[in-house]
ZADO-538490 format. One record per residue: residue number from 1; residue in three letters; x, y, z of N, C-alpha, C in turn. Coordinates in steps of 0.2 Angstrom, whole numbers, m for minus. Layout:
ROMAR  lumvo  mido    nc1    nc2    nc3   cac1   cac2   cac3    cc1    cc2    cc3
ROMAR    NUM   ALA      X      Y      Z      X      Y      Z      X      Y      Z
...
//
This chain:
ROMAR  lumvo  mido    nc1    nc2    nc3   cac1   cac2   cac3    cc1    cc2    cc3
ROMAR      1   MET      5     m6      2      0      1      0      4      6     m1
ROMAR      2   LYS      8      6      2     16     10      5     18     13     m2
ROMAR      3   LYS     21      9     m5     24      9    m11     17     12    m18
ROMAR      4   LEU     12      9    m17      6     12    m20      6     18    m20
ROMAR      5   MET      7     21    m15      4     28    m12      9     33    m16
ROMAR      6   LEU     14     31    m16     20     34    m15     22     35    m24
ROMAR      7   SER     19     28    m28     19     27    m35     14     33    m39
ROMAR      8   THR      6     34    m35      4     38    m35      4     45    m35
ROMAR      9   LEU      7     47    m29     10     52    m26     12     57    m32
ROMAR     10   PHE     19     51    m34     25     54    m37     23     54    m45
ROMAR     11   SER     18     52    m48     18     48    m55     19     53    m60
ROMAR     12   VAL     17     60    m57     18     67    m62     27     66    m62
ROMAR     13   LEU     32     62    m60     41     64    m60     40     62    m67
ROMAR     14   CYS     35     57    m69     39     52    m76     40     59    m80
ROMAR     15   ILE     38     66    m80     38     69    m86     44     75    m84
ROMAR     16   CYS     48     71    m79     53     76    m78     60     80    m85
ROMAR     17   LEU     59     74    m89     64     76    m94     62     77   m100
ROMAR     18   ALA     52     79    m99     50     81   m103     50     88   m105
ROMAR     19   PRO     52     92   m111     52     99   m112     45    103   m109
ROMAR     20   ILE     48    109   m105     43    113   m104     43    115   m111
ROMAR     21   SER     35    120   m111     34    123   m114     39    126   m118
ROMAR     22   GLY     38    124   m126     44    127   m132     50    122   m133
ROMAR     23   HIS     57    124   m135     58    119   m137     65    118   m137
ROMAR     24   SER     69    114   m137     77    111   m134     81    109   m138
ROMAR     25   ASP     84    112   m142     88    111   m149     95    115   m145
ROMAR     26   CYS     99    113   m142    106    113   m139    111    112   m146
ROMAR     27   THR    118    115   m144    123    113   m149    128    112   m144
ROMAR     28   THR    133    105   m144    140    106   m138    146    104   m143
ROMAR     29   PHE    150    107   m142    159    106   m146    164    107   m144
ROMAR     30   VAL    171    102   m145    174    103   m142    180    106   m149
ROMAR     31   LEU    184    110   m145    191    113   m149    196    112   m145
ROMAR     32   ASN    202    110   m150    208    108   m146    213    114   m149
ROMAR     33   ASN    212    116   m142    219    122   m141    226    120   m138
ROMAR     34   ASN    231    119   m143    236    116   m143    237    109   m134
ROMAR     35   GLY    229    106   m135    230    101   m133    226    102   m127
ROMAR     36   GLN    223    106   m126    220    109   m121    212    111   m123
ROMAR     37   PRO    208    106   m121    199    107   m124    197    112   m121
ROMAR     38   VAL    193    116   m125    187    121   m125    182    116   m126
ROMAR     39   TYR    178    120   m123    169    116   m123    165    122   m124
ROMAR     40   GLY    159    120   m131    157    125   m130    151    123   m129
ROMAR     41   LYS    145    127   m128    139    124   m127    131    130   m128
ROMAR     42   ASN    126    128   m134    121    132   m132    116    131   m128
ROMAR     43   ASN    111    130   m126    106    127   m123    101    134   m125
ROMAR     44   ASP     99    129   m130     94    133   m136     87    131   m134
ROMAR     45   TRP     83    136   m130     77    137   m125     74    141   m125
ROMAR     46   ALA     67    141   m128     63    147   m129     55    144   m125
ROMAR     47   PRO     51    149   m123     52    154   m120     57    153   m114
ROMAR     48   PRO     61    160   m113     65    159   m108     63    157   m100
ROMAR     49   ILE     66    153    m97     63    151    m92     71    154    m86
ROMAR     50   PRO     68    151    m78     75    154    m74     81    148    m73
ROMAR     51   GLY     87    149    m74     92    144    m75     98    146    m69
ROMAR     52   PHE    101    142    m67    105    146    m64    112    141    m63
ROMAR     53   VAL    119    144    m61    124    143    m61    126    139    m51
ROMAR     54   ILE    127    134    m51    127    130    m46    134    128    m45
ROMAR     55   VAL    138    129    m40    144    125    m38    142    119    m33
ROMAR     56   ASN    144    111    m34    141    107    m31    147    104    m29
ROMAR     57   LYS    148    100    m19    152     99    m16    154     93    m18
ROMAR     58   ARG    161     91    m15    163     84    m13    163     84     m9
ROMAR     59   GLY    162     76     m5    161     71     m1    153     72      3
ROMAR     60   VAL    148     73     m2    143     73      0    137     66     m3
ROMAR     61   ALA    135     62      3    133     57      3    126     56     m1
ROMAR     62   LYS    125     54     m7    117     55     m9    115     48    m10
ROMAR     63   THR    109     50    m14    106     43    m16    100     45    m21
ROMAR     64   SER    102     42    m26     96     41    m31     88     42    m30
ROMAR     65   MET     86     48    m35     77     49    m34     74     44    m33
ROMAR     66   PHE     67     45    m31     63     40    m32     59     39    m39
ROMAR     67   ILE     60     35    m42     58     33    m49     50     30    m47
ROMAR     68   PRO     44     36    m53     39     33    m51     36     26    m54
ROMAR     69   ARG     40     28    m60     37     20    m64     40     12    m62
ROMAR     70   GLU     46     16    m56     48      7    m55     48     10    m46
ROMAR     71   PRO     43      8    m46     45      9    m38     48      6    m34
ROMAR     72   ASP     48     m2    m36     54     m6    m33     59     m7    m36
ROMAR     73   ALA     61     m2    m40     67      0    m44     74     m1    m40
ROMAR     74   LYS     79     m4    m40     86     m3    m34     85      5    m35
ROMAR     75   LYS     87      8    m30     92     13    m31    101     13    m30
ROMAR     76   ILE    105     17    m31    112     16    m32    113     22    m26
ROMAR     77   SER    118     23    m22    120     30    m18    127     30    m19
ROMAR     78   TRP    130     36    m16    137     37    m20    139     43    m13
ROMAR     79   THR    145     42    m13    147     50    m10    153     54    m16
ROMAR     80   SER    151     61    m18    154     64    m22    162     63    m20
ROMAR     81   GLN    167     61    m26    172     63    m25    177     69    m28
ROMAR     82   PHE    171     71    m33    173     78    m35    169     84    m33
ROMAR     83   GLY    172     92    m33    165     95    m36    165     97    m41
ROMAR     84   SER    162    103    m41    158    103    m49    154    108    m48
ROMAR     85   VAL    153    112    m57    151    117    m57    146    116    m63
ROMAR     86   THR    139    116    m61    133    115    m69    130    121    m69
ROMAR     87   PHE    126    120    m76    119    125    m78    114    119    m77
ROMAR     88   ASN    110    122    m72    102    120    m70     98    124    m71
ROMAR     89   PHE     91    123    m75     85    123    m76     81    123    m74
ROMAR     90   PHE     81    116    m72     76    113    m68     75    111    m61
ROMAR     91   ALA     81    109    m60     79    109    m52     90    107    m50
ROMAR     92   ARG     91    108    m43     98    107    m41     97     97    m43
ROMAR     93   GLU    103     96    m43    104     88    m43    103     87    m51
ROMAR     94   MET    102     90    m53     99     91    m61    101     94    m69
ROMAR     95   PRO    108     93    m67    110     98    m72    108     96    m79
ROMAR     96   TRP    111    103    m82    111    101    m92    117    101    m94
ROMAR     97   GLU    122    103    m90    129    102    m93    132    104    m86
ROMAR     98   GLY    141    105    m88    143    105    m81    151    104    m84
ROMAR     99   LEU    157    105    m76    162    103    m77    164    103    m71
ROMAR    100   ASN    168     97    m70    170     94    m63    179     98    m63
ROMAR    101   GLU    181     95    m54    186    100    m56    192     97    m58
ROMAR    102   ALA    189     90    m60    195     83    m62    194     86    m68
ROMAR    103   GLY    191     89    m73    190     93    m78    187     87    m83
ROMAR    104   LEU    182     84    m81    176     79    m85    172     86    m85
ROMAR    105   PHE    170     86    m91    163     87    m95    159     85    m98
ROMAR    106   ILE    152     85    m97    145     82    m98    140     87   m102
ROMAR    107   SER    139     86   m105    130     91   m109    126     87   m111
ROMAR    108   ALA    119     87   m109    114     85   m111    111     85   m118
ROMAR    109   MET    109     84   m123    103     88   m126     98     85   m129
ROMAR    110   GLY     94     87   m129     86     82   m134     88     77   m139
ROMAR    111   LEU     87     72   m140     88     65   m144     80     64   m146
ROMAR    112   PHE     76     67   m150     67     66   m149     65     61   m151
ROMAR    113   THR     67     59   m157     68     52   m161     66     46   m158
ROMAR    114   VAL     72     45   m156     74     37   m158     76     35   m150
ROMAR    115   THR     77     38   m144     82     36   m140     77     32   m135
ROMAR    116   GLU     78     27   m133     77     22   m128     79     18   m125
ROMAR    117   TYR     77     20   m118     84     18   m111     82     10   m110
ROMAR    118   PRO     87      9   m105     85      1   m104     80      0    m99
ROMAR    119   GLN     78     m8   m101     72     m9    m97     73    m12    m91
ROMAR    120   PRO     70    m10    m85     72    m15    m79     77    m20    m80
ROMAR    121   ASP     81    m19    m76     85    m25    m75     89    m27    m69
ROMAR    122   SER     94    m29    m67     95    m30    m62    101    m25    m57
ROMAR    123   ARG    103    m20    m62    105    m14    m59    100     m8    m57
ROMAR    124   PRO    105     m3    m50    101      0    m48    100      7    m53
ROMAR    125   ALA     94     10    m52     92     15    m57     93     22    m54
ROMAR    126   ILE     94     28    m60     94     34    m61     91     39    m67
ROMAR    127   ASN     89     42    m64     84     49    m70     90     50    m76
ROMAR    128   ALA     88     53    m81     93     55    m85     98     62    m84
ROMAR    129   LEU     93     66    m81     97     69    m79    102     69    m73
ROMAR    130   GLN     99     68    m67    103     65    m60    110     59    m64
ROMAR    131   TRP    110     57    m69    114     51    m71    120     56    m73
ROMAR    132   MET    120     64    m75    125     68    m76    127     71    m70
ROMAR    133   GLN    124     70    m64    129     75    m58    132     67    m55
ROMAR    134   TYR    128     62    m58    133     56    m55    137     54    m57
ROMAR    135   GLN    138     56    m64    146     56    m67    151     62    m65
ROMAR    136   LEU    148     68    m65    153     73    m61    156     70    m55
ROMAR    137   ASP    152     69    m51    153     68    m43    157     62    m43
ROMAR    138   ASN    158     57    m49    161     50    m48    169     49    m51
ROMAR    139   PHE    167     52    m56    173     49    m61    177     57    m65
ROMAR    140   SER    183     53    m68    188     61    m73    189     59    m78
ROMAR    141   THR    187     53    m83    190     51    m89    182     50    m90
ROMAR    142   ILE    181     48    m98    178     44   m103    178     39   m101
ROMAR    143   ASP    183     36   m102    181     29   m102    178     26    m94
ROMAR    144   GLU    179     29    m88    176     28    m81    168     30    m83
ROMAR    145   VAL    167     35    m86    158     35    m88    159     30    m92
ROMAR    146   ILE    161     28    m96    155     24   m101    157     16    m97
ROMAR    147   ALA    161     14    m94    160      7    m88    156      8    m83
ROMAR    148   SER    153     15    m83    147     13    m77    143     12    m78
ROMAR    149   ASN    141     11    m85    135      7    m89    134      2    m85
ROMAR    150   LYS    138     m3    m85    138    m10    m80    136     m9    m72
ROMAR    151   ASN    137     m2    m72    133     m5    m62    127      1    m62
ROMAR    152   VAL    126      7    m68    121      9    m66    117     11    m74
ROMAR    153   ARG    109     10    m73    106     13    m78    102     18    m80
ROMAR    154   ILE    100     20    m84     96     26    m84     89     23    m83
ROMAR    155   GLN     85     25    m81     77     23    m79     73     25    m88
ROMAR    156   ASP     71     22    m89     64     24    m96     60     28    m91
ROMAR    157   ASP     59     33    m92     56     37    m87     48     41    m92
ROMAR    158   ASN     49     39    m99     45     40   m103     45     47   m107
ROMAR    159   SER     51     50   m105     52     56   m107     54     56   m115
ROMAR    160   LYS     55     61   m118     57     62   m125     66     60   m127
ROMAR    161   GLY     67     58   m122     75     57   m122     81     62   m125
ROMAR    162   ALA     86     60   m121     93     63   m123     98     60   m125
ROMAR    163   HIS    101     63   m128    109     60   m129    116     67   m125
ROMAR    164   TYR    122     63   m126    125     68   m120    133     67   m125
ROMAR    165   LEU    137     72   m124    145     74   m125    147     73   m121
ROMAR    166   VAL    153     70   m119    156     70   m113    164     71   m116
ROMAR    167   SER    167     74   m112    175     76   m114    178     75   m107
ROMAR    168   ASP    187     74   m107    188     75   m101    196     78   m102
ROMAR    169   SER    200     78    m98    204     85    m97    211     84   m103
ROMAR    170   ARG    211     78   m106    214     73   m109    211     77   m117
ROMAR    171   GLY    206     80   m117    203     81   m124    199     74   m127
ROMAR    172   LYS    198     67   m122    196     64   m126    190     63   m126
ROMAR    173   CYS    186     63   m130    178     63   m132    174     58   m132
ROMAR    174   ALA    167     56   m130    163     53   m135    155     55   m132
ROMAR    175   SER    151     51   m138    146     53   m137    143     47   m136
ROMAR    176   ILE    139     47   m131    133     43   m129    124     44   m130
ROMAR    177   GLU    124     38   m132    117     37   m133    114     32   m133
ROMAR    178   PHE    106     33   m132    104     24   m129    100     25   m134
ROMAR    179   ILE    100     19   m137     97     17   m143     94      8   m143
ROMAR    180   LYS     86     10   m145     84      3   m140     86     m1   m137
ROMAR    181   GLY     88      2   m132     89      1   m125     98     m2   m122
ROMAR    182   LYS    100     m1   m128    108      0   m126    112      4   m127
ROMAR    183   LEU    116      5   m124    122     11   m125    125     10   m132
ROMAR    184   VAL    125     16   m134    127     16   m143    134     23   m140
ROMAR    185   CYS    139     21   m140    146     25   m140    150     28   m145
ROMAR    186   HIS    151     33   m148    157     34   m153    161     37   m150
ROMAR    187   THR    169     37   m153    173     38   m148    179     38   m153
ROMAR    188   GLY    185     40   m150    190     39   m155    188     42   m163
ROMAR    189   TRP    192     36   m167    192     37   m174    186     36   m175
ROMAR    190   THR    182     33   m172    169     33   m173    169     39   m174
ROMAR    191   MET    173     44   m167    169     51   m168    173     57   m170
ROMAR    192   PRO    176     57   m177    180     60   m182    178     69   m182
ROMAR    193   VAL    172     69   m178    170     79   m176    167     77   m170
ROMAR    194   LYS    173     84   m163    168     83   m159    162     87   m157
ROMAR    195   VAL    156     85   m160    151     89   m162    144     86   m159
ROMAR    196   LEU    140     89   m155    133     84   m154    128     91   m153
ROMAR    197   VAL    123     89   m157    117     92   m156    111     90   m155
ROMAR    198   GLY    105     94   m152    100     89   m151     91     92   m156
ROMAR    199   ALA     89     87   m156     82     88   m157     81     79   m160
ROMAR    200   THR     84     80   m165     80     73   m171     87     69   m173
ROMAR    201   GLY     93     71   m172     98     65   m177    101     64   m172
ROMAR    202   THR    104     56   m173    108     54   m169    114     56   m174
ROMAR    203   TYR    119     54   m168    125     56   m170    128     54   m177
ROMAR    204   ALA    129     48   m179    131     45   m185    127     48   m191
ROMAR    205   GLN    121     50   m188    115     51   m194    118     60   m195
ROMAR    206   CYS    120     64   m190    121     71   m191    128     71   m195
ROMAR    207   LEU    132     66   m194    140     64   m197    139     64   m204
ROMAR    208   ALA    135     61   m206    133     59   m213    131     64   m217
ROMAR    209   TYR    127     69   m214    124     73   m216    132     78   m217
ROMAR    210   TYR    133     81   m210    141     83   m212    144     84   m217
ROMAR    211   ARG    146     75   m218    150     74   m222    148     74   m229
ROMAR    212   GLN    142     75   m232    138     77   m238    139     86   m239
ROMAR    213   GLN    139     88   m236    139     96   m234    148     99   m236
ROMAR    214   ARG    150     93   m233    158     96   m232    161     91   m242
ROMAR    215   LEU    155     89   m244    159     89   m251    155     92   m254
ROMAR    216   GLU    148     96   m253    147    103   m258    151    107   m259
ROMAR    217   ASN    153    110   m252    156    115   m251    164    113   m248
ROMAR    218   PHE    167    109   m253    176    108   m251    179    116   m251
ROMAR    219   PHE    179    118   m255    184    123   m256    181    130   m251
ROMAR    220   SER    177    130   m248    175    134   m245    172    133   m238
ROMAR    221   PRO    169    136   m233    166    135   m226    160    133   m230
ROMAR    222   ILE    155    132   m226    152    127   m226    145    135   m225
ROMAR    223   PRO    141    139   m228    139    143   m225    132    144   m223
ROMAR    224   ILE    132    148   m218    127    149   m214    118    149   m216
ROMAR    225   PRO    115    146   m214    110    146   m218    104    151   m214
ROMAR    226   GLU     98    151   m217     95    157   m215     89    154   m209
ROMAR    227   GLU     86    158   m202     85    157   m197     77    154   m202
ROMAR    228   ILE     75    146   m199     78    145   m192     84    139   m190
ROMAR    229   ARG     86    137   m189     92    133   m192     90    126   m188
ROMAR    230   LEU     90    121   m194     87    112   m191     93    110   m190
ROMAR    231   SER     92    104   m185    100    101   m181    104     98   m185
ROMAR    232   PHE    103     97   m192    108     93   m197    113    100   m199
ROMAR    233   ASP    110    107   m201    113    111   m201    118    115   m196
ROMAR    234   ARG    116    115   m189    119    116   m184    125    111   m183
ROMAR    235   PHE    121    105   m185    128    100   m182    135    102   m185
ROMAR    236   ALA    134    102   m194    137    102   m203    141    109   m198
ROMAR    237   LEU    137    113   m197    140    122   m196    147    122   m191
ROMAR    238   ALA    145    118   m185    149    117   m180    156    114   m182
ROMAR    239   ALA    154    107   m183    158    102   m185    163    105   m189
ROMAR    240   ASP    160    110   m197    166    115   m201    168    118   m196
ROMAR    241   ARG    166    122   m194    171    127   m189    175    125   m183
ROMAR    242   VAL    175    118   m180    179    115   m174    183    114   m182
ROMAR    243   LYS    183    109   m185    187    109   m190    195    111   m193
ROMAR    244   ARG    189    119   m193    194    125   m194    198    127   m194
ROMAR    245   TYR    196    126   m182    202    129   m179    208    130   m178
ROMAR    246   ARG    212    133   m179    221    132   m179    222    137   m173
ROMAR    247   PRO    226    136   m167    226    139   m162    229    145   m164
ROMAR    248   TRP    237    146   m169    239    150   m173    238    155   m177
ROMAR    249   ARG    233    154   m180    228    158   m186    223    161   m184
ROMAR    250   SER    218    156   m178    211    157   m178    210    161   m172
ROMAR    251   GLY    215    165   m168    213    168   m162    212    167   m156
ROMAR    252   SER    209    168   m151    208    166   m144    205    161   m144
ROMAR    253   ALA    204    157   m141    199    149   m142    194    152   m138
ROMAR    254   VAL    193    156   m133    184    158   m130    182    161   m138
ROMAR    255   ASP    186    166   m139    182    172   m143    179    165   m149
ROMAR    256   TYR    184    163   m152    183    158   m157    176    154   m154
ROMAR    257   ALA    174    149   m150    169    147   m148    166    151   m145
ROMAR    258   PHE    163    157   m144    156    161   m146    156    163   m151
ROMAR    259   GLN    159    164   m157    158    164   m161    155    160   m167
ROMAR    260   ILE    158    154   m165    154    146   m167    145    146   m162
ROMAR    261   LEU    145    148   m157    139    148   m154    135    151   m158
ROMAR    262   GLN    136    158   m157    132    165   m159    131    162   m168
ROMAR    263   ASP    135    157   m173    134    155   m179    128    150   m180
ROMAR    264   VAL    126    144   m174    123    141   m175    115    141   m170
ROMAR    265   GLU    116    145   m166    109    148   m163    102    147   m167
ROMAR    266   ILE    100    145   m166     94    143   m169     89    150   m171
ROMAR    267   SER     90    155   m169     87    161   m168     91    168   m167
ROMAR    268   PRO     97    169   m168    101    174   m164     97    179   m162
ROMAR    269   THR     91    182   m169     89    190   m170     83    189   m160
ROMAR    270   TYR     81    182   m161     76    184   m154     81    181   m150
ROMAR    271   HIS     89    179   m149     91    177   m142     88    169   m139
ROMAR    272   SER     87    165   m144     85    158   m144     89    155   m138
ROMAR    273   ALA     93    155   m138     99    154   m135     98    155   m125
ROMAR    274   LEU     95    151   m119     93    153   m116    101    156   m111
ROMAR    275   TRP    107    153   m114    112    154   m110    120    150   m115
ROMAR    276   SER    123    153   m116    129    149   m121    138    149   m117
ROMAR    277   THR    139    145   m116    146    144   m112    150    142   m115
ROMAR    278   VAL    156    144   m113    164    141   m114    168    139   m109
ROMAR    279   TYR    167    132   m109    173    131   m103    180    130   m106
ROMAR    280   ASP    185    135   m102    193    132   m105    196    130    m98
ROMAR    281   SER    197    125   m102    201    119    m96    209    123    m95
ROMAR    282   ALA    212    129    m98    220    129    m99    218    135    m89
ROMAR    283   THR    214    140    m92    211    145    m88    208    144    m84
ROMAR    284   LYS    204    138    m80    200    136    m76    193    139    m77
ROMAR    285   ARG    193    142    m83    184    146    m80    183    145    m86
ROMAR    286   ILE    177    145    m84    170    145    m87    165    153    m89
ROMAR    287   ASN    165    153    m96    161    160    m99    156    158   m100
ROMAR    288   PHE    152    165    m99    146    162   m102    142    170   m105
ROMAR    289   ARG    134    168   m106    132    175   m106    126    173   m110
ROMAR    290   SER    122    177   m108    111    174   m107    109    178   m113
ROMAR    291   TRP    102    175   m111     98    176   m117     97    185   m116
ROMAR    292   ASN     98    189   m112     95    195   m110    101    198   m108
ROMAR    293   ASN    106    197   m109    116    200   m106    120    198   m110
ROMAR    294   ASP    121    203   m115    126    198   m119    133    199   m116
ROMAR    295   GLN    134    204   m110    141    204   m107    143    197   m104
ROMAR    296   ILE    150    197   m109    152    188   m106    154    190    m99
ROMAR    297   ARG    152    184    m94    155    183    m87    158    177    m85
ROMAR    298   SER    162    177    m81    165    172    m78    167    170    m75
ROMAR    299   ILE    167    164    m71    169    159    m63    176    157    m64
ROMAR    300   ASP    180    157    m60    185    155    m59    186    149    m55
ROMAR    301   LEU    187    141    m58    187    136    m55    191    134    m48
ROMAR    302   SER    197    139    m49    202    139    m45    199    143    m40
ROMAR    303   ALA    196    146    m38    195    148    m34    189    148    m31
ROMAR    304   LEU    185    144    m31    180    141    m29    181    134    m21
ROMAR    305   ASP    179    134    m17    179    132    m11    173    127    m13
ROMAR    306   PHE    176    119    m14    171    115    m16    169    109     m8
ROMAR    307   SER    171    111     m3    171    108      3    162    107      4
ROMAR    308   CYS    162    102      6    154    102      9    154    104     14
ROMAR    309   THR    158    108     18    157    109     28    156    116     25
ROMAR    310   THR    156    121     20    154    127     17    147    128     12
ROMAR    311   PRO    143    133     12    137    133      8    139    132      1
ROMAR    312   VAL    133    127     m3    134    128     m8    132    134    m12
ROMAR    313   LYS    134    136    m18    134    143    m21    129    143    m26
ROMAR    314   VAL    125    149    m28    123    149    m34    121    157    m37
ROMAR    315   LEU    123    155    m42    121    162    m47    114    162    m53
ROMAR    316   ASP    112    168    m52    105    168    m57    110    169    m64
ROMAR    317   ILE    107    165    m69    113    165    m76    112    171    m79
ROMAR    318   SER    103    174    m77    101    181    m81    103    188    m77
ROMAR    319   ALA    106    188    m71    109    194    m68    114    199    m73
ROMAR    320   ASP    113    205    m71    115    211    m74    119    212    m71
ROMAR    321   LEU    126    208    m76    132    207    m72    136    207    m78
ROMAR    322   SER    145    208    m76    149    206    m80    155    206    m79
ROMAR    323   GLY    160    204    m83    168    201    m80    167    195    m76
ROMAR    324   ASP    171    195    m71    171    190    m65    167    189    m64
ROMAR    325   VAL    165    186    m60    158    184    m56    157    180    m49
ROMAR    326   THR    164    177    m49    165    170    m44    164    175    m37
ROMAR    327   ASN    165    182    m38    163    181    m28    157    187    m30
ROMAR    328   SER    153    186    m35    146    187    m33    140    180    m35
ROMAR    329   LEU    141    176    m33    139    169    m30    136    169    m23
ROMAR    330   VAL    129    167    m22    128    167    m16    125    160    m13
ROMAR    331   ASP    123    159     m6    122    156     m4    115    152     m7
ROMAR    332   TYR    116    147     m9    108    141    m12    102    141     m4
ROMAR    333   THR     98    143     m8     92    142     m3     86    138     m8
ROMAR    334   LYS     81    134     m3     76    130     m5     74    137     m8
ROMAR    335   GLU     71    143    m11     66    147    m14     70    145    m21
ROMAR    336   ILE     77    147    m23     80    145    m27     79    139    m34
ROMAR    337   ASN     77    133    m28     75    127    m32     69    128    m34
ROMAR    338   LEU     65    131    m31     57    132    m34     55    137    m38
ROMAR    339   GLU     59    143    m37     59    146    m44     61    141    m52
ROMAR    340   MET     67    138    m51     68    133    m55     61    130    m56
ROMAR    341   LEU     58    124    m52     52    121    m53     49    125    m55
ROMAR    342   ASN     43    130    m50     37    134    m51     37    134    m59
ROMAR    343   SER     43    133    m63     41    135    m71     40    127    m76
ROMAR    344   SER     42    124    m71     42    117    m76     36    114    m78
ROMAR    345   GLY     28    115    m75     23    114    m75     22    107    m72
ROMAR    346   LEU     24    105    m67     25     99    m64     18    100    m58
ROMAR    347   SER     18     96    m55     10     97    m51     14     97    m44
ROMAR    348   GLN     10    101    m40     14    103    m33     17     96    m29
ROMAR    349   ALA     12     91    m30     17     86    m25     24     85    m28
ROMAR    350   ALA     25     84    m36     33     84    m39     38     88    m35
ROMAR    351   ILE     33     96    m36     40    102    m35     42    100    m27
ROMAR    352   ASP     38     98    m24     38     97    m17     42     93    m14
ROMAR    353   TYR     43     87    m20     47     83    m17     55     81    m20
ROMAR    354   LEU     55     87    m26     63     88    m30     64     92    m26
ROMAR    355   SER     60     98    m25     62    104    m21     67    101    m14
ROMAR    356   SER     63     98    m13     67     94     m3     71     89     m2
ROMAR    357   TYR     74     87    m11     77     80    m12     83     83     m9
ROMAR    358   PRO     87     86    m13     95     90     m8     93     90     m2
ROMAR    359   ASP     90     93      5     88     90     10     89     84     14
ROMAR    360   THR     92     81      7     90     71      8     99     70      9
ROMAR    361   THR    102     76      4    110     74      5    114     75      9
ROMAR    362   VAL    121     72     13    122     74     18    130     73     18
ROMAR    363   CYS    134     80     21    141     79     21    144     77     24
ROMAR    364   THR    149     72     20    155     65     26    159     70     30
ROMAR    365   GLU    161     76     26    167     78     27    166     82     36
//
């Protein structure tokens, strides 16, 4: 009876990854800046919704969230080994992208047509956004991320689905997708361009389209299409620009990455990107701009306190700031979580559960 009540009360949580009213057609890529990876990400989401930068702490004990469609599913528990900085628009502990202090980067993008997560088996389960926080908490390399599939599975939550671009401090990169219940990974020679986009195409489908475009524009850059940009066009554009990057002649990697993000934005006239981020591993800085503020802001990872004995810090992505905003981060409050969740369209029961979930985590230091 208790399980039935819980399942009924939180059944709405199964839509956690379904897009809020609007579209989500993100673009992520990796530049090779003299052996140092630089990550670029557009979170193309309209209409604008609240978003926050969150500093997640190491040494925090966590257990995966309740899974309404699988009330008997095993949960997984862990203690975070690394601190991280994530960009969240849904809830704390459910990021859309982020970088940990070991240099692991992960970004989600919608894959609405073919994603099919594994069916229940002996592995403990976790939802598709918390899965990213789990990776940032625990691992430093893409090999570890891929290997973790043996120990934990993403729940089949009846959402429209996502795929992921993962990279590490060595510049190794992988795309991770779930097709027909199986993990499909491209890395090394099977990932000739380090780009991934959201919406309709798998990595393999987008790569085939890019190669065709490259043949048609062999002697010149692939041209920027008119608005609105389709996912295959965005992949081809980003791949072309990434391939053309040369540190000795292309200028600042950060500036070059922001230019790519502007070129592939779905609708730059209307600032469709909720935020655009550039992660510079060489300087340990995260640079970003938002739909309402073109000023570049930066956060210095080396200046952050990742100890769980100090308060979690956050920053409103749309705040009217510029330059280094590391010292502008404020203490996290439950009201900040509610600000994100109240834009989600979930029931009050689901909002109450997700807003209170961080209270279940425990500092072990």
